[in-house]
N, C-alpha and C positions, 0 to 999 in steps of 0.2 A: 506088433512087437514093440515098437518105440513107446507105446504107451506104458508097457511093462518096465521098460528100460528107464523111463523117467521116474517111475515109481520106485524101482530098485536104487536109482542115484540118490533120490530124496531120502530114502530109509537108510542108505549107507552113510550119508552125510549128516543125518539128523544129530548125532551126538556132538559134531563139530559146531553146531549152532547152540548148544547149551540148553538148559532146562527152560521151558516155557513158563513165564509168570504173566499173571493177568496185566494186561496194559502193554505186554510186548507185542511185537509183530513176527510173523514167519515171512521171510524173504526168500522167494526161490527164483533163480535166474533161468530164462529160457531164450530160445530163438525160434522163430516161426518157420516151421519146416514144410517142405512140399506135401507131406501127408497132413498137414493141418489145415490147408487152405480150401477155399470153395472157388466157385466160377470167377469170382472177382479178384482172385489171388491174394486174399487176406484172411486171416484167422477166422475160421467158421464158428458159428455160435455154439455148436456142440463142444469144441475144443475149449471154450471159455469155461464151460461147466466142468469138464474133466480137470482142467488145470486148477480150478478153484477147489475141487476134490482133494488134489495133492496137497494144497495149502492147509486145508482142515485136517488131513491125516498127519501132516507134519506137526501141527499144533498137539493133536492127540497124542501122538507119539512122545513128544518133547515135554508133555504136561503129565505124562505117566497114565493116561487115561486108557490107552489100549491094553497095557498090562492088566490094569485094574479091571477092565471090562472082561477080559478073559478069565480072570480069577473068579469074579462074581456073576458070571453069565449076563452080562450087561451088553447092549448093542447100541453105540452111538448111531443115530439115524437123522438124516436131513429131512426136514418137513416141508420145505418149499424154498423158492428163491425169486428174487426180482433182479432183472439186469437192465442196465443201460450202457449202450454203446456210444462213445461220443468221438473217437478217432480210430482209424484203421490200424491194424497191426499187419503189415504188409510182408509178404515172403522174405525170409532171411533176416528180419528186423529182431533185434535184441529187446527184452523186456522183462520185467520182473512181475511176479504175482506176490502181492503184500496182503497178507491175511491176518485178521485179528478177531478175538472175541471182544464184542463191543460191551455187552451187558446181558443180564439174564432176569427172567421174571417167572417165579414158579417153576414150571418143567420146561420152559423154553429159553433156548440161548440164541442171541442175535450175533451173527457173524458179519464180517465184512471182507470182500476180496477186492482189491483195487490192482488194475492191470497197468503198470507204469512203464512207458516207453523209456528208451535209453537217454532221451533228452529231458526226462523228468515229468512229462505231460502224462496225464491220466487218459488211457484209451478206453477204459470200461470200468464200471463198478457194479459188483453183484452183492446184494444183501441176502442173507440166508437165516432160516429159523431151523433150528435142530433141537434135539433132546436125546436123553439116554434112556433106553427101554430096559427095564428089569425083566428078562425072560421068565425067571422063576416066579416073580410076584405078578407077572402080567399087567404092568403098568409103568407108565413114565416116571422117573424119578424127579423129585424136587431138586434143582440144581444146586441149591444149598448142601443137600445130602451128598452129592458127587464131589463138590468142593471140599468138604469135610473129609470124605474118604480119601482124597488126594493129599490130605494133610496140610491143606491151605486154609488161610483165614480171610481170603478176599471177600469182599462186600460189592455187589453190583450198583451201579450208579442208576438212577431213574432213566428210563428210556426216552431218547429225544423225541420231538414231535414228529420227525420223519420216520423214526423206528416204530412209534405207536401206530401211525398210518399204515406202515408195511405189515405190522402185526394184525391190524384190523382187516386189511385188504386180503391178507392170506387166510385169516379165519373165515371171511366171507366166501372165498373161493372153495375152501375145504368144505364148507357147509353146503354150497351148490353141488360139489362133486358127489356127496353122501346122498343128496336128494334125488340125482339123476341115475342112481343105481349103479 
């Protein structure tokens, strides 16, 4: 139930965080609850992914993508992710999930989710790749099309070396998954 509670809270407060513009961050505050922990009494790896989802959904709502997707038969979809855990988030500890759209290329968006402890230290970093699927046309949209449909004129910056390495690694893993049936 608490997963839905966190989602409902994020959705109910999205308007107070204002419209999302490229370069902005989504900042959502949490506390590590007993239902979040594993045997080591710290935030378990599955919770990181779920909380990163909330950061993405917050961006999608505030940018107007959810409304536009429903109108046009589109579906924002995550393609993959890479995570690095560098500090524990222990039971009852406060932290923020700081999410952003870093850049895009063709039909692929690169996102970042930083888990920041209440003392400012980064506990984990998740990079994601995602796209917007047009159900009617049966294709992923070029992100420039999506940006234009949102009424924005933002231009992506070139992917960093780390982002290019992530995209290549992700593509290699996708290719491997397709080959193994």
